[in-house]
C-alpha positions in Angstrom: 237.4 122.2 116.2 234.3 124.8 116.2 234.0 126.3 119.9 230.5 127.3 121.1 230.3 130.7 122.4 231.0 131.4 125.9 227.5 132.4 127.2 227.4 135.2 129.8 225.5 134.0 132.2 224.1 130.4 133.8 220.4 132.1 132.5 221.3 132.5 128.8 222.8 129.1 128.8 219.8 127.2 130.4 217.9 129.2 127.7 220.4 127.8 125.1 220.5 125.0 126.0 216.2 124.7 126.8 215.6 126.0 122.9 217.8 123.3 121.7 216.0 120.8 123.5 212.9 122.7 122.2 213.9 122.4 118.7 215.1 119.2 118.7 211.7 117.8 119.9 210.0 119.7 117.6 212.0 118.3 114.9 211.2 115.0 116.1 208.0 115.0 116.7 207.3 116.0 112.8 208.9 112.9 111.9 207.0 111.0 114.6 203.7 113.1 113.2 204.7 111.6 109.4 205.4 108.0 111.1 202.2 107.8 112.5 199.9 109.1 110.1 201.8 106.6 107.5 200.9 103.6 110.0 197.4 105.0 110.6 197.0 104.7 106.2 198.3 101.5 106.6 196.1 100.3 109.3 193.0 101.6 107.5 194.1 99.9 104.4 194.7 96.7 106.2 191.1 96.8 108.2 189.3 97.3 104.8 191.7 94.7 102.8 190.2 92.4 106.0 186.9 93.4 105.3 186.6 92.8 101.5 188.0 89.7 101.9 185.6 88.7 104.8 183.0 89.9 102.2 184.0 87.9 99.5 184.2 84.6 101.7 180.7 85.2 102.9 179.3 85.8 99.6 181.0 82.7 98.4 180.0 80.2 101.6 176.2 81.4 100.6 177.0 81.2 97.0 178.8 77.5 97.0 176.0 75.7 99.1 177.1 76.3 102.2 179.5 74.1 104.7 178.0 70.8 103.7 178.8 71.7 100.0 181.1 68.6 98.7 181.7 69.4 95.2 178.3 67.6 94.4 175.8 70.0 92.3 173.2 71.6 94.9 170.1 70.2 93.9 166.6 71.3 95.0 164.0 68.9 95.1 160.4 69.1 94.9 159.6 66.8 97.6 156.1 66.1 96.9 156.9 65.1 93.2 159.5 62.7 93.8 159.4 61.0 97.2 159.1 57.2 96.8 156.0 54.4 98.1 157.8 52.3 101.1 157.6 49.5 98.4 159.2 51.0 95.9 161.7 51.6 99.0 162.0 48.2 100.3 162.1 46.6 97.0 165.2 48.2 95.5 167.2 49.4 98.3 168.7 46.7 100.3 168.7 46.6 104.2 171.3 45.4 105.9 172.6 44.9 109.4 174.9 47.3 110.7 178.2 45.8 112.3 180.9 48.5 113.4 184.6 47.0 112.9 186.2 49.7 114.7 186.3 52.3 117.3 183.9 54.8 115.3 180.4 55.6 116.0 178.1 56.5 113.2 175.4 58.8 114.1 172.0 58.7 111.8 171.3 62.2 110.4 167.6 61.5 110.8 166.9 60.6 114.6 170.2 61.9 115.5 171.2 58.7 117.3 174.0 56.1 117.0 173.7 52.9 114.5 174.0 49.8 116.9 175.7 46.6 116.1 172.4 44.3 114.4 170.3 47.4 113.4 169.0 47.4 110.3 170.4 50.2 108.4 170.7 51.5 104.6 173.5 52.7 102.1 171.8 55.1 99.6 173.4 54.5 96.4 174.2 57.8 95.2 176.3 59.2 98.1 177.0 56.3 100.5 175.3 58.0 103.7 174.0 55.3 105.9 171.0 55.8 108.1 168.7 53.6 110.4 166.6 52.0 108.0 163.2 52.8 109.2 164.5 56.6 109.4 165.9 56.6 106.0 162.4 54.6 105.0 160.2 57.3 106.6 162.5 60.4 105.0 162.6 58.6 101.5 158.6 58.7 101.5 158.7 62.6 101.9 162.0 63.6 99.7 163.7 61.7 97.4 167.4 62.6 98.3 170.0 62.4 100.9 169.0 63.9 104.3 172.8 65.0 105.0 174.0 65.8 101.4 170.6 66.6 99.5 171.6 64.7 96.9 169.3 62.8 94.6 168.4 59.4 95.3 167.6 57.0 92.3 166.0 54.1 93.2 167.1 51.5 89.9 164.8 48.1 89.1 168.3 46.9 88.5 169.5 46.2 92.2 169.1 43.6 93.8 166.8 43.1 96.7 168.4 40.1 98.1 171.3 41.8 98.8 170.5 41.2 102.8 173.7 40.9 104.6 176.1 42.4 107.2 177.8 45.5 106.6 180.8 46.4 108.0 182.6 50.1 108.8 185.9 50.3 106.7 185.9 54.2 107.7 183.0 56.7 108.2 180.7 56.4 105.1 182.5 53.1 104.0 180.1 49.9 103.8 180.7 46.3 102.5 177.9 44.0 101.5 
């Protein structure tokens, strides 16, 4: 068993204890300084990682066509060249009576009003989106693309315009003739 040297007086004892405590505090602070440095480097690396991921996500969002991009190619259409006449729209795109079979409410994206039972609507053949007939007719005379997803609308001469009937919502965007 090791014995401590016996101090000559209390002041020497206090001095010896204070030097020991000070040395241990210095050692602890040195270790703490290294730990804080490591933590700060880790946080800075993490910050740059999040900034990089955010920049990639923002770039991808704009490169992929935005939040409305749904897997279809983004088509930029010259509205003056590809618009349809009112006669073509009425002849080749069937007009349906809207009937909501459930509690879901569909909103016309052109006028932002809800479709009501008994109103005439049109379902676009390329994407299935539904609008008030009068709203989408005006839209298609200006641009031959869906107002929601911008899918190119092609009026097929083989479409039967006598398909007037009632459309019923099975779920949002699905109708039966």
